[in-house]
Steps between C-alpha positions, in 0.01 A plus 500: 500500500126556464293343226193684378169373362224711349152359447264693272129476569255611233201425721535699821282396789537358847497142373777534240724696737445244777557206264824652368643571846393158632659321205842674509567547873515123577763472224734723698410838352427806718251764389678833454227715351190519284465765229175583327450633147193717485264595218400862463134406463477279809596500865575126483851390396540357151806294595716417799865406530601300807872518581670218693857445619700212645860438593701352217839337485786734583704580191872494578692809397744435217757778534708380204198496266403849621852631438510351149157645418609846619812478287298392197248781551775754551697379197800401718595866557338837561347630177445857611771759539546768757560508875176313589563204267775344712293546816206323333721201418627495861140507626408203278792307647383590854147381425625170359686430824819426311828689543590740222726361224 
């Protein structure tokens, strides 16, 4: 699972961009992109946002918690009526990875 970090720079120049990258990369972050916010009255950026990522701990899938959450969200049974309602409930069960009740 990826972790994300966004650093906002209100002073945008070579020095602040370089300092930001050089301070976060040794900590295990990888530069993904830099986005600039422009002013209408100037060709220089008013702000910059530097986006970083790094690998995080893998979150184990909890199928039982997912099934219980789906049941809670669905109100334990299909709420709609008509031919598509039962199919929707079946699709939710497929997505949860659990067999239908």
